[in-house]
N, C-alpha and C positions, 0 to 999 in steps of 0.2 A: 188893802193886805201887805204892804212894804212891810210893816212893823207887825204885820205875823209872822212875817218869815226872821224879823229878827227875834222874835219870843218865838220861834221853833229853834232859831240857831242859837240863843244861847238857852233853851231848857236840854239843848243836843250838850255841848261842850259842858254845861252846869252838872250833866247826867255822865259825863263821860268822867269830869274831874273827880266825882264822888266815887267810880267805882278807882281811881284812884292808890287810893288808902295812905298808907305813909308814905307813897311817892310824892304825894300833892306838893312837900314841903320842896321840894326840887325842883318847882316852877319857880320858887323868888330864890335862888342863892345864896346864902352869903358865906363869910369868911369861918364862920362857927359851924359848918354845916361839917361832919364830919362822920363816914360813915362805923359803925359800932365793929371795934375792933375785938374779935375773938380772947376769951382770959387764954392764958398759955394753955394747951393740951397738945399732948401727947400725938405721934403724927401719925394719921392712917395709915392704909395699907400701901409700901413705896410708888411711885408714879413715873416711870418711865417719860420723857421728854426727848425729842431729839437735838441736837446743837446743827447750825445753816451748814454745819461738812457732813452730817448726815450722820454721825454716832449716836447711838443712844445711848441715856446715860440717866441712871436715876437720883433720886433727891441726897440717895445715902450716898451716893459716888460726888455730886456734886460737893458734898458738906465735908467729904473724910479731909481729916486735916487743918479744919478750919474752921474759923470759930461761928461764923455762919452765914448765911447764904441771903441774900436780898434777888427779889424778884421783879422786876419791871415790866407791869402787860401793858405792849407797846403794840402800834398800826402806822408807824412811823410817818405820824401828821408832825405839826408844827408846836400842837402844845408835847407833845410827847418831847419833841426834841430839847424846846426848852428846858423841860425835868433832865431828859437826860446830860441833859451837859451841864445843869447844875449838879446833878451827880458825878461828873467826872471829876469837875471841878475841885467838887467838895469831898469828894468822900471815895473817889476808887485809892490814892495816894495814901489819903490820912487810914483806911482802913483796909490794907495787906491782905490780914487773912480772914478777911472774906467774900466770898466770890458774889459777884454780881453779874447777874444775865438778865438781856434783854429777851425779853419770851416775847416773839411774834406771834400773835392768837388770830391770827385774821390771812395771814397764808396757809395755804395747803401742804408743802410740803417745803425739806430743808433745802431745797435749793433756791425755793420764792422766797423764803425767809433771807435767806445767804443773799438772792439780788434785790433783796430791800435795804436792807442793813448797808449794802456797799451802794446802791443807790442815794440812799440818804446819809452817807458818812460816816455811817456807825460801824464797820467792816473793821477790823483792828483796830478797836477806838479802845481798847483795855474793858470792855465788857462778855461777855460770853454771849453767842447770840443764839438761837433758839426758837421753834416751832413749839406750840402747843395744836398742832393736826387734827389730835384725836379730843381738846378742847377737857383733858381731864384735868389739868393742872387750875383751870379757869373756871371749871366749874366747884372745882375743892377751895377753892377762894375766894369764888364768887367774885371774879372779877370784870372788871372793867378797863377800859382803856385809863391809865394811869393807875392805878391799880397796884400799891407798892406794899409786899408781903416780904418779913424778917422772917425767918425760921430758923433757933439757934442750932449748935452742934447737935442736937441731939433731934433737929424737926420741930421741937414744937413751934409754933406763931406764936412770933411775939408780937406782931403787928397785921395789918391787912385795913390799908387804907388808901385814898386817892393821895398824891404825893403832893400835892398844893406846893406850899416851898421848902420843903427839904426839913422843916426843925422837927415834927414828930421823926423822920428818920432819924434823926442824929442824936433823938434824944435816947431813941431804943440802942442804937450801936451805941453808945454812950455807957449802957450797961451791962453791955457784954463782958465777961469774966476776961 
């Protein structure tokens, strides 16, 4: 009877994994795993997000007068903290004409995003802190924790993938005019 239970459990697990399709590769991650970055495309309808100060901002407003914007989807966890520290140390000063946004996709309000950023030490750290309360940005870019999106001045998506070590971000920013 015990071996029958193991067989049944193995069968259920195999069926569950078979339903994962292309996500099954995520069960054995490697350094070469990359979310497929879309080819540069024209921006969709303007999306509005809220800054942690409660101001509504569109991507067009964020990009005004800048070469690009980097959106980092955060949930204020230790992994995000490491990525954000890397970004702060390597990119903020090196690319002053690029807007860097920590986009909180777990908080429901600007006040909650502001509190989370403050408690984790990221408020007033050189980034714009914003909240994706309506999840429009997350859906538009297929984002999860650590997704880094680079938009050029026209709003075209140049990169949309996990941060990892920041090398892909550096390469993308170096292509800006």
